RODREN-305076 format. One record per atom (N, C-alpha, C): x, y, z; residue in one letter. Coordinates in steps of 0.05 Angstrom, whole numbers, always signed. Layout:
      px      py      pz  resn
       X       Y       Z     A
...
//
This chain:
      px      py      pz  resn
   +2735   +1892    +866     M
   +2729   +1899    +893     M
   +2700   +1908    +896     M
   +2689   +1900    +918     A
   +2661   +1908    +923     A
   +2661   +1935    +937     A
   +2645   +1952    +927     E
   +2643   +1978    +940     E
   +2618   +1979    +957     E
   +2622   +1992    +980     K
   +2599   +1995    +998     K
   +2582   +2018    +987     K
   +2556   +2012    +986     K
   +2538   +2033    +977     K
   +2530   +2049   +1002     K
   +2532   +2074    +999     A
   +2524   +2092   +1021     A
   +2494   +2095   +1020     A
   +2482   +2090   +1043     T
   +2453   +2093   +1044     T
   +2447   +2119   +1058     T
   +2429   +2133   +1047     K
   +2420   +2158   +1059     K
   +2392   +2155   +1070     K
   +2389   +2165   +1094     K
   +2363   +2165   +1105     K
   +2347   +2187   +1092     K
   +2322   +2181   +1086     A
   +2305   +2201   +1074     A
   +2301   +2224   +1094     A
   +2305   +2247   +1086     A
   +2301   +2270   +1103     A
   +2271   +2273   +1110     A
   +2266   +2272   +1135     E
   +2238   +2275   +1143     E
   +2229   +2304   +1140     E
   +2205   +2307   +1131     P
   +2195   +2334   +1130     P
   +2192   +2345   +1159     P
   +2194   +2371   +1161     K
   +2194   +2384   +1187     K
   +2168   +2378   +1202     K
   +2146   +2376   +1189     A
   +2120   +2371   +1202     A
   +2120   +2343   +1214     A
   +2132   +2324   +1201     A
   +2133   +2296   +1210     A
   +2150   +2295   +1235     A
   +2172   +2309   +1235     A
   +2190   +2309   +1258     A
   +2176   +2321   +1283     A
   +2160   +2342   +1279     E
   +2146   +2355   +1301     E
   +2124   +2336   +1311     E
   +2112   +2321   +1293     K
   +2091   +2303   +1300     K
   +2101   +2280   +1319     K
   +2126   +2272   +1314     K
   +2137   +2250   +1330     K
   +2143   +2259   +1359     K
   +2150   +2284   +1363     A
   +2156   +2293   +1389     A
   +2131   +2296   +1405     A
   +2127   +2277   +1424     A
   +2102   +2277   +1440     A
   +2104   +2299   +1461     A
   +2082   +2313   +1465     P
   +2083   +2333   +1486     P
   +2086   +2320   +1513     P
   +2100   +2333   +1532     K
   +2103   +2322   +1558     K
   +2077   +2323   +1573     K
   +2071   +2301   +1586     K
   +2046   +2300   +1601     K
   +2053   +2307   +1630     K
   +2038   +2325   +1641     T
   +2043   +2333   +1669     T
   +2023   +2318   +1686     T
   +2032   +2311   +1709     A
   +2014   +2297   +1728     A
   +1991   +2315   +1736     A
   +1968   +2304   +1736     K
   +1944   +2319   +1744     K
   +1944   +2321   +1774     K
   +1942   +2345   +1784     K
   +1942   +2349   +1812     K
   +1913   +2345   +1823     K
   +1911   +2326   +1841     V
   +1885   +2320   +1852     V
   +1881   +2335   +1878     V
   +1860   +2350   +1879     E
   +1855   +2366   +1903     E
   +1837   +2350   +1922     E
   +1845   +2350   +1947     I
   +1830   +2335   +1967     I
   +1815   +2356   +1984     I
   +1789   +2352   +1985     V
   +1772   +2369   +2001     V
   +1773   +2359   +2030     V
   +1781   +2376   +2048     I
   +1783   +2368   +2076     I
   +1761   +2382   +2092     I
   +1741   +2366   +2098     N
   +1720   +2375   +2116     N
   +1710   +2350   +2131     N
   +1692   +2354   +2151     A
   +1683   +2332   +2168     A
   +1670   +2309   +2151     A
   +1656   +2317   +2131     E
   +1641   +2296   +2115     E
   +1661   +2279   +2099     E
   +1679   +2291   +2084     T
   +1697   +2275   +2068     T
   +1717   +2259   +2085     T
   +1727   +2271   +2106     V
   +1745   +2256   +2124     V
   +1730   +2233   +2137     V
   +1705   +2237   +2144     G
   +1689   +2215   +2155     G
   +1685   +2192   +2135     G
   +1681   +2199   +2110     F
   +1679   +2178   +2090     F
   +1705   +2163   +2086     F
   +1727   +2177   +2087     K
   +1753   +2163   +2085     K
   +1758   +2146   +2109     K
   +1749   +2155   +2133     A
   +1752   +2138   +2157     A
   +1735   +2112   +2153     A
   +1712   +2115   +2141     G
   +1696   +2091   +2135     G
   +1710   +2072   +2116     G
   +1723   +2083   +2096     D
   +1737   +2067   +2077     D
   +1760   +2052   +2090     D
   +1775   +2066   +2108     V
   +1797   +2054   +2122     V
   +1786   +2031   +2141     V
   +1765   +2037   +2155     Y
   +1754   +2017   +2174     Y
   +1745   +1992   +2158     Y
   +1731   +1996   +2136     Q
   +1722   +1973   +2120     Q
   +1745   +1957   +2109     Q
   +1767   +1970   +2101     A
   +1790   +1955   +2091     A
   +1803   +1938   +2113     A
   +1805   +1950   +2137     L
   +1817   +1935   +2159     L
   +1798   +1912   +2168     L
   +1772   +1917   +2168     S
   +1753   +1897   +2175     S
   +1754   +1874   +2156     S
   +1755   +1879   +2130     A
   +1756   +1858   +2110     A
   +1782   +1842   +2111     A
   +1804   +1855   +2118     A
   +1830   +1842   +2119     A
   +1832   +1824   +2143     A
   +1819   +1831   +2165     E
   +1820   +1816   +2190     E
   +1849   +1813   +2200     E
   +1866   +1831   +2194     K
   +1894   +1831   +2204     K
   +1905   +1860   +2203     K
   +1927   +1864   +2215     A
   +1940   +1891   +2215     A
   +1952   +1896   +2187     A
   +1949   +1920   +2177     L
   +1959   +1928   +2151     L
   +1976   +1953   +2153     L
   +1993   +1957   +2133     S
   +2008   +1982   +2131     S
   +1990   +2003   +2118     S
   +1999   +2028   +2119     V
   +1984   +2050   +2106     V
   +1981   +2045   +2076     V
   +2002   +2036   +2064     K
   +2001   +2030   +2035     K
   +1981   +2008   +2028     K
   +1981   +1987   +2045     E
   +1962   +1965   +2040     E
   +1933   +1974   +2044     E
   +1929   +1991   +2065     I
   +1902   +2001   +2070     I
   +1892   +2017   +2046     I
   +1910   +2035   +2036     A
   +1903   +2052   +2014     A
   +1896   +2036   +1989     A
   +1911   +2015   +1984     K
   +1906   +1998   +1961     K
   +1880   +1983   +1964     K
   +1874   +1972   +1987     Q
   +1849   +1957   +1991     Q
   +1825   +1976   +1990     Q
   +1828   +2000   +2002     A
   +1805   +2019   +2003     A
   +1802   +2034   +1977     A
   +1822   +2032   +1959     K
   +1822   +2046   +1933     K
   +1821   +2076   +1937     K
   +1838   +2086   +1956     I
   +1841   +2114   +1961     I
   +1871   +2120   +1963     I
   +1877   +2146   +1962     T
   +1906   +2153   +1964     T
   +1916   +2150   +1992     T
   +1943   +2150   +1994     E
   +1955   +2147   +2021     E
   +1948   +2171   +2038     E
   +1946   +2195   +2026     T
   +1939   +2219   +2041     T
   +1911   +2216   +2053     T
   +1893   +2207   +2036     E
   +1865   +2203   +2045     E
   +1864   +2181   +2067     E
   +1881   +2161   +2064     T
   +1883   +2140   +2085     T
   +1891   +2152   +2111     T
   +1911   +2169   +2111     L
   +1921   +2182   +2135     L
   +1900   +2199   +2148     L
   +1885   +2213   +2132     L
   +1863   +2230   +2142     L
   +1842   +2212   +2157     L
   +1834   +2191   +2144     G
   +1815   +2173   +2156     G
   +1826   +2159   +2181     G
   +1851   +2153   +2181     M
   +1864   +2140   +2204     M
   +1864   +2159   +2228     M
   +1869   +2185   +2222     G
   +1869   +2205   +2244     G
   +1842   +2205   +2258     G
   +1821   +2204   +2242     W
   +1794   +2204   +2253     W
   +1790   +2179   +2270     W
   +1798   +2156   +2260     L
   +1794   +2131   +2274     L
   +1811   +2129   +2299     L
   +1836   +2140   +2298     F
   +1853   +2140   +2322     F
   +1840   +2157   +2344     F
   +1829   +2180   +2336     K
   +1817   +2198   +2355     K
   +1793   +2185   +2369     K
   +1778   +2168   +2354     E
   +1755   +2154   +2365     E
   +1763   +2128   +2379     E
   +1788   +2121   +2378     G
   +1797   +2096   +2391     G
   +1789   +2071   +2377     G
   +1783   +2072   +2351     K
   +1774   +2049   +2336     K
   +1797   +2033   +2323     K
   +1821   +2045   +2321     I
   +1844   +2031   +2310     I
   +1867   +2034   +2329     I
   +1887   +2017   +2326     K
   +1911   +2018   +2343     K
   +1935   +2010   +2327     K
   +1958   +2017   +2338     D
   +1984   +2011   +2325     D
   +1994   +1984   +2335     D
   +2001   +1967   +2317     E
   +2013   +1941   +2325     E
   +2039   +1937   +2310     E
   +2061   +1945   +2323     N
   +2088   +1942   +2312     N
   +2090   +1956   +2284     N
   +2080   +1980   +2282     G
   +2082   +1995   +2257     G
   +2060   +1989   +2237     G
   +2042   +1971   +2244     L
   +2019   +1965   +2227     L
   +1994   +1975   +2241     L
   +1973   +1979   +2226     I
   +1948   +1989   +2237     I
   +1927   +1966   +2238     I
   +1914   +1964   +2261     A
   +1894   +1943   +2265     A
   +1870   +1955   +2279     A
   +1847   +1941   +2277     L
   +1823   +1950   +2291     L
   +1828   +1946   +2321     L
   +1818   +1964   +2337     A
   +1821   +1963   +2366     A
   +1801   +1944   +2379     A
//
């Protein structure tokens, strides 16, 4: 009869086991400075993205094209809405 050989895993040293446990990475919190200058720059980014697209875009699409966050996009849009430079078209944003 063939006997099964029991295989033993080599006991890892304690240091090696600790090395394998990767420390948890926490998301870096990005602080947005809100003042007339920075919001004005974000408004410019939003306007340029809409101008380049030549069609109505969603907030997410504008943020992606302008390479800014959705929060920054909303700040810029607020500025542009106040100035009457953009309008809502069925839930999408377009140049006025």
